[in-house]
N, C-alpha and C positions, 0 to 999 in steps of 0.2 A: 809149935817153935817159935819164938817172939823174935820180932826184927828190931832192930835198931833205929831209933827215930832221932833224925840230926837233931841238935839245939832251933838251928835254922828253920827248918821244918815245924818244930813244934810254936816257935814264936810264932810265925806266918799261920798257924792254925788259929792261935789264940787269938792273935789282932785279928784275924778277919770273925772268929766268932764273935766277938767282944763287938766289935763294928756293925755288925750285923744286929744283936740283941740290942743296941743304941738307934741305929735306923727303926727298928720294929718300935721302940719304945715312944721316939718322936713322931711316928706316923699316929700311934695310938692318943699321944697327947694335943693333938690337932682337933680345933673345934670345927665340926663344919659352920660353912658360912652362913651367916644370919642372913635372912630373907625380910625383904621390906615390903609388905601386903599393902597394896592400894586398890580404889575401884570396885569396892564392895568384895575383895579378894578375887578377882577376874586379873588383875595385874599384880608382878611384883619385880621385885629387883634383888641383887645382892648387895650389901651393907658393907662398905669397905671396912678395913680392918682399921682399929682405930680412933674411929666415927663412932660417938656415942648416941645412943637414943634419948631425947629428953621428952618432957613434956610440952607441948606445943604452947607459946604466949598467947593466942588467938583461936577462938574456937575454930576458923573457918579452915586451919592447919592441918592436914590428917597425919601427918610424920613429920619430925623437927630432929635434926641432929646439931651436933656442936662437935666441929674438927679443932685438934689442939692447935693452937698457934704457933707458926714457926719461929724458931729464935730470931728474937730483936723484936717482934710482933708483940704489941700486948693486948691484945682482941684475939678470941677465937673466930675460928668461922663458922657461918652459921647455915643451916642446911633447911628448905623447907620443902614440902611437897605437900600438892592440894589439888581437887578437881575445881573449874571454874571455867567461867562462859566467856563471850567475848572473842574477837577474830585474833588469829595470829599477830596480825601486826598493831592491832590495838593494845595488847598485850606488851609488845617489844616496845611501843612509843609509851607506855605508861612506865616500865623499867625504865625509860630512858630519861624520863621525868625525874626519875628517883635521883639523879644524878646533878648536880649545881654544874660542873663542867664535865664536860667529857674530853680525856688527854690522848684518845685514840677511835678512830670510828667503828663502830658497831659492825661487828663479824656475827652474818646469821648464814647458816650452812641445814642443808636439807637431807637426812638419810632415811633409808628405810630400815628397823628395828623389828624384827618379829612380827614382819607386814604391818607395821605400824609408821605413819610419816611421823618423823621427829625433827624439830627445828631446834639446831643448837644455836644457841648466842652467846657474844662473847661482850660484857662492858666493862669500860676502863674510864676510870676518872675518880672526881670528888663525890663521895656518896652521901645521902641525904638518909641516915639512918634512925627509923620512926620504930619503935618498939611496940607500937600498936597502934589502932586506928586512930585514935584522939590523943595518944602521946605526941609530946613535943618535937619534932627533928634536929638531931645532932648531926653536922658536917663532920664527915669522915675522909682525909684526904686518902687519896693513894689506893681505893680500893677496887676491886674488882668482882665482876657478877659473873658467875657460869650458869647457864640455865639451858635447859631441855623443855619443850612442848611437844607433849605427846598428844597427836592427835588419833582419836579411835573413833571408827562408826556407831558402835554401839554404845560405849561407856563416856563419849565426851571427850574434853580435852583436859590434861591434867598437866600440871606446872611443878618444875623440880628446880629448884633455885638454891646455888652456893655463893654466898657472896661475903668479903671479909677483906682484911688486909691482902694487897696484891700478891705480897711473896707468901702467906698462908696458900693463897688458891693455887699461886704458882706450883709450891710445891705438893698439891694434890690434884693437880688437874687432871692426871692419869688415873688415878684412881675414881675422878668423877668421871670421866670417858669410861674406863672399865664398868662403874655401876650402869651406866644409861644403856652400855651395850648389852647388860644381863637381863634386859627387860625381857619378861615372859608375859604372854599371854594364855591365861587358863580356859 
């Protein structure tokens, strides 16, 4: 003997089934987060969604990405990642020297991420944008640079820099921080 199903129960059942199928499909459509590998494959970070990997402009850069300009900005943000020498202070001083005028004091903090010392740097002002070691510099007003200096005992220092128009950097600051905190050592 069949029992009668009320129309309300039938609608609720169908709504629940369709919603569950849509959720399953959405989960299946998500791509896994892309990893950025560096340090001869011993280090990696998770690349933020929307950041585009591009061929590095110069050979000393291991990884380069473009970050879409914020509404109203005419220039994309640029992200570079490379291994290099020199002290933490010398590199921060070199970055300060890339600014014609600082509009805010440099902020430097230190954290431990994946058992590595990471120095986080923020610089704001008018930036001398130089597209290569011998290219002429163009002064860009209202720029911000976020950087992370990853110091490792065995692999040396790695430098992650993200710079561009301040609005673009501000809109992506959380993504930058998340990327840095995703550091893994293999």
